[in-house]
C-alpha positions in Angstrom: 0.0 0.0 0.0 1.5 3.3 -1.1 2.0 5.9 1.7 1.6 9.7 1.5 4.5 12.1 1.4 2.4 14.5 3.6 4.6 16.2 6.2 7.9 15.1 4.5 10.2 17.3 2.5 13.3 16.1 0.8 16.4 17.8 2.3 19.1 16.2 0.0 19.5 14.2 -3.1 21.2 10.9 -2.4 24.7 11.7 -3.6 24.6 15.3 -2.3 25.4 13.9 1.2 29.0 13.5 2.2 31.2 13.0 5.3 30.6 16.6 6.1 27.0 15.7 6.9 27.9 13.1 9.5 25.9 13.6 12.7 23.1 15.4 10.9 19.6 14.3 9.9 18.6 13.9 6.2 15.5 13.1 4.3 16.1 11.4 1.0 13.6 10.1 -1.6 14.3 7.8 -4.6 14.1 4.3 -6.0 15.4 1.1 -4.3 18.4 -0.1 -6.3 19.1 -3.2 -4.2 17.9 -4.8 -1.0 20.2 -7.2 0.8 18.5 -9.0 3.7 20.9 -10.5 6.3 18.3 -11.5 8.9 18.4 -8.8 11.5 20.4 -6.6 9.2 19.0 -5.1 6.0 21.1 -3.0 3.5 19.0 -0.9 1.1 20.7 1.1 -1.7 18.5 4.1 -2.6 19.0 5.8 -6.0 18.0 9.1 -7.5 19.5 11.0 -10.5 22.4 12.2 -8.4 23.6 8.7 -7.4 23.2 6.1 -4.7 23.4 6.0 -0.9 23.3 3.0 1.5 20.6 2.9 4.2 21.3 0.4 7.0 18.4 -1.2 9.0 20.0 -2.9 12.0 18.8 -4.3 15.3 19.8 -2.0 18.1 20.2 1.0 15.7 16.6 1.3 14.5 13.1 -0.1 15.4 12.2 -3.7 14.6 9.2 -2.6 12.7 11.4 -0.6 10.3 13.6 -3.6 9.8 10.6 -5.8 8.9 9.3 -3.1 6.5 12.7 -2.7 4.9 12.8 -6.5 4.3 9.7 -6.2 2.2 11.3 -3.7 -0.2 11.9 -4.7 -3.8 13.9 -3.2 -6.7 12.3 0.1 -8.0 10.0 0.7 -5.1 9.9 4.4 -4.5 10.7 5.3 -0.9 11.3 8.2 1.5 13.8 7.7 4.3 14.4 10.0 7.3 17.6 9.2 9.3 20.9 10.1 10.7 24.0 10.4 8.5 26.7 8.2 10.0 30.2 7.1 9.1 29.9 3.8 7.2 30.2 0.9 9.7 31.7 -1.5 7.1 34.3 -1.1 4.5 34.3 2.2 2.5 32.9 1.8 -1.0 35.2 3.7 -3.3 33.0 3.1 -6.4 30.3 5.6 -5.3 30.5 9.2 -4.1 28.7 8.4 -0.8 31.0 5.4 -0.1 32.2 6.8 3.3 28.7 7.2 4.8 25.4 5.5 5.4 22.0 6.5 6.7 20.5 4.9 9.8 16.8 5.4 9.4 14.2 6.8 11.8 11.4 6.6 9.3 10.7 4.7 6.1 7.7 5.3 3.8 6.9 3.3 0.7 5.6 5.9 -1.7 5.0 3.6 -4.6 5.5 -0.1 -5.3 6.9 -1.6 -8.5 6.5 -4.8 -10.5 9.7 -6.5 -11.5 11.1 -4.4 -14.3 11.6 -6.1 -17.8 15.4 -5.5 -17.5 17.8 -4.5 -14.7 18.2 -0.7 -14.0 21.9 -0.7 -14.2 24.8 1.1 -15.8 26.2 -0.2 -19.2 23.1 -2.3 -19.8 23.5 -5.3 -22.0 19.7 -5.4 -22.7 18.8 -5.1 -26.4 18.1 -1.5 -27.4 14.7 -2.4 -28.8 13.5 -3.5 -25.3 15.1 -0.5 -23.6 13.3 1.9 -26.0 10.0 0.2 -25.5 10.3 0.9 -21.8 12.3 4.1 -22.2 11.0 5.7 -19.0 12.8 2.8 -17.2 15.9 3.0 -19.4 16.3 6.7 -18.5 16.5 5.7 -14.8 19.9 4.1 -15.5 22.8 6.2 -14.2 24.6 6.5 -17.6 21.4 7.8 -19.3 20.8 10.2 -16.4 24.3 11.6 -16.7 23.9 12.0 -20.5 20.7 13.9 -20.1 22.1 16.1 -17.3 25.1 16.9 -19.4 23.0 17.8 -22.4 20.9 20.0 -20.2 24.0 21.8 -18.9 25.2 22.3 -22.5 21.9 24.0 -23.4 22.0 26.1 -20.3 25.6 27.2 -20.8 24.9 28.0 -24.5 22.0 30.3 -23.5 24.2 32.0 -20.9 27.1 32.5 -23.3 25.1 33.8 -26.2 23.2 36.1 -23.9 26.5 37.6 -22.8 27.5 38.0 -26.4 24.4 40.1 -27.2 22.2 37.5 -28.9 18.4 37.5 -28.5 16.6 34.2 -28.1 13.7 34.3 -30.6 11.3 31.5 -31.5 10.5 30.9 -35.1 7.4 29.1 -36.5 7.0 25.3 -36.6 4.2 25.4 -39.2 5.7 26.8 -42.4 5.6 26.5 -46.1 7.3 23.6 -47.9 10.8 24.3 -49.3 12.0 22.6 -52.6 15.7 22.2 -51.7 17.3 19.8 -49.1 15.8 16.7 -47.5 12.1 15.7 -47.7 9.7 17.8 -45.6 7.2 16.4 -43.1 3.9 17.7 -44.2 0.9 18.8 -42.1 -2.5 19.0 -43.8 -4.6 22.1 -43.0 -8.2 21.6 -41.9 -9.1 25.3 -42.6 -7.5 25.4 -46.0 -8.3 22.0 -47.4 -5.9 20.7 -50.0 -3.1 22.9 -48.6 -0.3 21.8 -46.4 2.2 23.2 -43.9 5.7 21.8 -43.6 7.6 21.2 -40.4 10.9 23.2 -40.6 14.1 21.5 -41.7 15.8 24.5 -40.1 14.8 28.1 -39.2 17.0 29.3 -42.1 14.7 31.8 -43.9 13.2 33.2 -40.7 16.6 33.9 -39.1 17.6 35.8 -42.2 14.4 37.8 -42.0 15.2 38.6 -38.4 18.5 40.1 -39.6 16.4 42.1 -42.1 14.3 43.1 -39.2 17.2 44.6 -37.3 17.5 42.0 -34.5 21.3 42.0 -35.1 22.1 38.8 -33.2 19.6 35.9 -32.9 19.8 32.4 -31.4 17.4 29.6 -30.8 17.6 26.0 -29.5 15.3 24.8 -32.2 13.4 21.6 -33.1 13.9 20.7 -36.7 12.4 17.9 -38.8 13.7 15.9 -41.9 12.0 13.0 -43.5 15.1 11.1 -44.4 16.6 7.7 -43.8 18.0 7.3 -40.4 21.5 6.4 -39.2 23.1 6.2 -35.7 23.6 10.0 -35.9 20.3 11.0 -37.4 16.7 11.3 -36.2 13.6 12.5 -38.0 13.3 15.2 -35.3 16.4 16.8 -33.9 17.6 19.9 -32.1 19.8 22.7 -33.4 21.7 25.4 -31.6 20.9 28.0 -34.3 22.3 31.5 -34.6 22.6 34.4 -37.0 24.7 37.6 -36.8 24.5 40.9 -38.7 27.4 43.0 -40.0 29.9 40.1 -39.8 32.1 37.9 -42.1 33.5 34.4 -41.7 36.1 35.3 -39.1 33.5 36.9 -36.8 31.3 33.8 -36.8 34.2 31.5 -36.2 35.5 33.6 -33.3 32.2 33.6 -31.4 31.8 29.8 -31.9 35.3 28.9 -30.9 34.8 30.7 -27.6 31.4 29.0 -27.2 32.9 25.5 -27.7 35.9 26.3 -25.4 33.4 27.4 -22.7 31.2 24.2 -23.1 34.1 21.8 -23.0 35.9 23.5 -20.1 32.9 23.8 -17.9 31.3 20.5 -18.7 34.2 18.1 -19.3 37.2 20.1 -17.9 38.8 19.9 -21.3 40.8 22.8 -22.6 40.2 23.5 -26.3 43.3 25.2 -27.8 42.3 28.3 -29.7 42.3 29.2 -32.5 41.0 25.9 -33.9 42.8 24.6 -36.9 41.2 25.5 -40.3 41.5 23.6 -43.5 39.9 24.2 -46.9 37.5 21.7 -48.4 40.0 20.9 -51.2 42.8 20.2 -48.8 40.6 18.0 -46.6 39.5 15.9 -49.6 43.0 15.6 -50.9 44.5 14.7 -47.6 41.8 12.7 -46.0 39.1 11.8 -48.6 36.5 13.5 -46.4 35.0 16.9 -45.8 34.8 16.0 -42.1 38.1 14.3 -41.5 39.1 12.6 -38.3 42.5 14.1 -37.5 43.2 12.1 -34.4 45.4 9.9 -36.5 47.5 10.2 -39.7 47.2 7.7 -42.6 46.7 10.5 -45.1 46.0 10.0 -48.7 48.8 10.3 -51.2 48.2 11.3 -54.8 50.4 9.0 -56.9 48.9 9.9 -60.3 52.2 11.3 -61.6 54.2 8.3 -60.3 52.0 5.8 -62.3 51.0 8.0 -65.3 53.2 6.1 -67.8 52.5 2.5 -66.5 50.5 0.0 -68.5 48.4 -1.3 -65.7 44.9 -0.9 -67.2 43.1 0.1 -64.0 45.5 3.0 -63.3 45.9 4.0 -67.0 42.1 4.0 -67.6 41.4 6.2 -64.6 44.0 8.8 -65.6 42.8 8.9 -69.2 39.3 9.5 -68.0 40.3 12.5 -66.0 40.5 10.7 -62.7 43.3 10.0 -60.3 45.2 7.3 -58.5 45.7 7.7 -54.8 46.7 5.5 -51.9 47.0 5.2 -48.1 49.8 3.6 -46.2 48.7 1.3 -43.3 52.0 1.3 -41.4 53.1 -2.1 -40.0 50.2 -4.0 -41.6 52.1 -5.7 -44.4 51.4 -9.1 -42.9 47.6 -8.6 -42.9 45.9 -11.9 -43.9 44.5 -12.1 -47.4 41.0 -12.6 -45.9 41.1 -9.3 -44.1 42.4 -7.5 -47.3 39.5 -9.1 -49.2 37.1 -7.6 -46.7 38.6 -4.2 -47.3 38.1 -4.7 -51.0 34.4 -5.5 -50.4 34.1 -2.3 -48.3 35.7 -0.3 -51.1 33.1 -1.7 -53.6 30.3 -0.4 -51.4 31.7 3.1 -51.9 31.7 2.8 -55.7 35.1 1.2 -56.4 35.4 -1.6 -58.9 38.2 -3.0 -56.8 41.2 -2.2 -54.7 44.8 -2.5 -55.6 47.4 -3.3 -52.9 51.1 -3.8 -52.2 52.0 -5.7 -49.0 55.7 -5.1 -48.2 56.9 -8.0 -46.0 59.4 -7.6 -43.2 62.2 -9.1 -45.4 61.5 -6.4 -48.1 59.7 -8.8 -50.5 56.5 -7.7 -52.1 53.1 -9.3 -52.4 50.8 -7.4 -54.7 47.5 -7.7 -56.6 48.9 -5.9 -59.7 52.8 -6.1 -59.7 52.7 -8.4 -62.7 51.2 -5.6 -64.8 54.0 -3.1 -64.0 57.8 -3.0 -64.3 59.9 -3.6 -61.2 61.2 -0.1 -61.3 57.7 1.3 -61.6 56.7 -0.7 -58.4 59.7 0.6 -56.6 58.9 4.2 -57.6 55.3 3.8 -56.4 56.5 2.4 -53.1 58.8 5.4 -52.7 56.0 7.8 -53.6 54.0 6.2 -50.7 56.9 6.3 -48.2 56.5 2.5 -48.1 58.8 0.7 -45.7 59.3 -3.0 -44.7 56.1 -4.2 -43.0 53.7 -1.6 -44.6 50.4 -2.3 -46.5 49.8 0.1 -49.4 46.2 0.4 -50.6 45.2 2.1 -53.9 42.0 3.4 -55.6 41.8 4.6 -59.2 38.7 6.3 -60.5 37.1 9.7 -60.7 38.3 11.9 -57.8 35.0 11.6 -55.9 35.0 7.8 -55.9 38.7 7.7 -54.9 38.1 10.1 -52.0 35.0 8.2 -50.8 36.7 4.9 -51.0 40.0 5.8 -49.3 38.3 8.0 -46.8 36.1 5.0 -45.7 39.1 2.6 -45.7 41.1 5.0 -43.6 38.4 5.1 -40.9 37.9 1.3 -41.0 41.6 0.7 -40.6 41.7 3.2 -37.7 38.9 1.2 -36.0 40.7 -2.1 -36.6 43.9 -0.7 -35.2 42.3 1.1 -32.2 43.5 4.5 -33.3 40.3 6.3 -32.3 40.7 7.6 -28.7 37.3 8.8 -27.3 39.2 10.8 -24.7 40.8 12.9 -27.3 38.8 15.9 -28.8 40.1 17.2 -32.2 38.2 20.1 -33.7 38.7 21.3 -37.2 37.1 24.0 -39.3 36.5 23.1 -43.0 36.2 26.2 -45.2 35.8 27.2 -48.8 33.3 24.5 -49.8 32.2 24.3 -53.4 29.1 26.5 -53.8 27.4 24.0 -56.1 27.6 20.3 -56.9 26.4 18.5 -60.0 23.4 16.1 -59.5 23.4 13.3 -62.1 19.9 12.4 -60.9 18.5 15.9 -61.4 20.7 16.8 -64.4 21.6 20.2 -62.9 23.7 21.9 -60.3 22.3 21.9 -56.7 23.4 23.9 -53.7 26.0 22.1 -51.6 24.6 23.8 -48.5 21.5 25.9 -49.4 20.5 28.5 -52.0 21.3 31.4 -49.7 25.0 30.8 -49.3 27.3 33.7 -50.5 29.9 32.8 -53.2 33.4 34.0 -52.6 33.7 37.4 -54.2 36.8 36.5 -56.3 34.9 33.5 -57.8 31.8 35.4 -58.9 33.1 36.0 -62.5 32.9 32.2 -63.0 29.3 31.7 -61.9 28.0 31.6 -65.5 30.9 30.1 -67.4 32.1 27.5 -64.8 29.7 27.2 -61.9 31.4 24.1 -60.5 34.6 26.2 -59.9 32.9 28.7 -57.6 33.7 28.4 -53.9 31.3 29.3 -51.1 31.8 31.4 -48.0 30.7 28.3 -46.0 32.3 26.7 -43.0 31.7 23.5 -41.0 33.0 22.7 -37.6 34.0 19.1 -37.2 34.9 17.0 -34.1 36.6 13.6 -34.3 35.5 13.0 -37.8 31.9 14.2 -37.4 30.3 17.4 -38.5 28.8 19.1 -35.4 27.9 22.4 -37.0 27.8 24.2 -40.3 27.0 27.7 -41.6 27.8 30.3 -44.1 27.9 34.0 -45.0 24.5 34.7 -46.6 23.7 36.4 -49.9 22.3 39.8 -49.1 22.6 41.3 -52.6 19.2 40.7 -54.5 21.1 40.4 -57.9 23.4 37.7 -56.6 20.4 35.9 -55.0 18.5 36.0 -58.2 21.5 34.7 -60.1 21.8 31.8 -57.6 18.2 30.8 -58.2 18.8 31.0 -61.9 21.9 28.7 -61.7 19.8 26.2 -59.6 17.2 26.0 -62.3 14.5 28.2 -60.8 12.5 30.4 -63.2 11.8 33.9 -61.9 8.2 32.8 -61.3 9.3 29.8 -59.3 11.7 31.8 -57.2 9.0 34.4 -56.5 6.5 31.7 -55.6 8.8 29.9 -53.2 10.8 32.7 -51.7 8.9 35.9 -52.7 8.7 37.2 -49.1 12.5 36.9 -48.7 13.2 38.6 -52.0 10.7 41.3 -51.1 12.4 41.8 -47.7 15.7 42.3 -49.5 14.3 45.4 -51.3 14.1 47.3 -48.0 17.7 47.3 -46.8 19.3 44.1 -45.6 22.6 44.0 -43.6 25.4 41.6 -44.4 24.8 38.6 -42.2 26.0 35.1 -41.5 25.2 32.2 -39.2 25.8 28.7 -38.0 23.8 25.9 -36.5 25.0 23.0 -34.4 23.4 19.6 -34.1 22.9 19.6 -30.3 22.2 15.8 -30.3 25.5 15.0 -32.1 27.5 17.4 -30.0 26.1 15.9 -26.8 26.8 12.4 -28.2 30.5 13.1 -28.7 30.8 14.9 -25.3 29.2 11.8 -23.6 31.5 9.5 -25.6 28.5 7.6 -27.0 28.2 5.9 -30.4 24.6 6.9 -31.1 22.6 10.1 -30.6 19.7 7.9 -29.3 21.8 7.7 -26.1 21.5 11.5 -25.5 17.9 12.0 -26.5 15.2 11.3 -24.0 12.6 9.7 -26.3 14.2 8.9 -29.7 12.9 7.1 -32.8 14.4 3.9 -34.3 15.7 3.5 -37.9 12.2 3.4 -39.5 11.3 6.7 -37.7 8.9 4.9 -35.4 8.6 5.1 -31.6 8.6 1.7 -29.9 7.2 3.1 -26.7 4.2 5.1 -28.0 3.9 3.1 -31.2 3.9 6.3 -33.3 3.1 6.8 -36.1 -0.4 5.5 -35.7 -3.6 5.3 -37.8 -6.1 8.0 -37.1 -9.9 8.1 -36.9 -11.5 8.3 -40.3 -13.5 11.3 -39.0 -10.2 13.2 -38.6 -9.2 12.4 -42.2 -12.7 13.6 -43.4 -12.3 16.9 -41.6 -8.9 17.4 -43.4 -10.3 16.4 -46.8 -8.0 13.4 -47.0 -8.5 9.8 -48.0 -6.1 6.9 -47.5 -5.8 4.9 -50.7 -5.3 1.2 -50.4 -2.0 -0.1 -51.9 -4.0 -2.4 -54.2 -5.9 0.7 -55.5 
């Protein structure tokens, strides 16, 4: 039978008590983690979000009725305990913050009973994620989940405080907006009042924050919910949270400066980690050439080497064909892996194929200097030697090569580099390596759409020196865009925005919009630009991904209270669900059977 809290007030969270409180009285409330009944002696561990404290029910130290009541407690009962804080009578438990003390109770109330949970409420759970997500409210009780959510909360609070000090205004932007044609698929919301018309949920507050700059707000930020109807991965969710900001009268360096100081503050105050400033910068082209990725993990080396010149005169058809077709030949040197078994190399070949390669060429240099290679018979001995020299190959090294169009080569070797780093345990989660990537291409060619598309979005400012090429060679134009990466993951991205109506119109033209289409989709923005718009720029972080990396987790689901799974469904609430036909009728909608 549950008892009332009436008359009781919690004085401390469990782990707030310490040796300094010995001799005092405390009232704690929480869940029973464990109950160990030794006859006339009962040890009960009580847990709340702060941690665990031991309560000792012992003959001679507390009433017999209390001991009997304590013996009835089971895991996850909710209890209130009033008692004296005393020095622990047994051995000190160095694994918990309250290991030096215990509570000897004067009163025990059972506030709520619990059935046996479907899985143990414990740290580093081995329970399948599907079961944990079905009972997420129980999963969140686990200490590691509690720590993650508290850390995320602290990151949001510190961000608000920092940006307020920097003169930013926190302004909310709409959730029900018009659909946008660029980017990922929108989530659509049918209108009851305007039947046949739809709102979209925002993929980002992009247009509204630019309008706030037009409105003279100068500096804006928002911790914003965003939505994208795209396929999920471990670092994606259909709804996610951005730390979003926009600044007026600034250029690239100004945005980078504010954000470097924000990151330094977060990592210092939350993790005690010093972030050396300024953070290293690297152009997109350099990142692709050196690492095969626009979000390179720079915690380890194994950089790409362009060996196109070294093999340009060889007769090996794979290399020769790639070069003749305007591509390149590049390689990575896996130091000390020359003895890698053929089966493991074959798995690397299979991985390369998933990234578009037709195969993977390799040279395994043995410790005695002899060479095993997949293509040596197609090249002269001196050409092989020259290739090894170009790769700084030494005895015991494994050299891996890709030959194709640059994009394929970058994708393949970038993925292989990370896979080898995982296999060789080169990825230290205790190390935080930030990197700015700058000067992205403004546009990229879409084979599927047969036109150029914006690499970031249509409002990104081209670099002024590249504007003369926007008609003659659009692919050559660089953007005033920048991403901030951490340990090989993009945690934020932004750009200087177009504020010149003529350049914005030209951008729409390059992207294939007619004047009528541009006006229909973005007329309100273009109209706003007629009334004096300041130069402005911004950036948005993925708060979920940033929190994941700070918590040293592998999935953003571990830092989100109620996440979705890969098919965008919720195992706990079973969303999405069917709705009453009457609701569909009010919206003017009909669900068509697949057979129809």
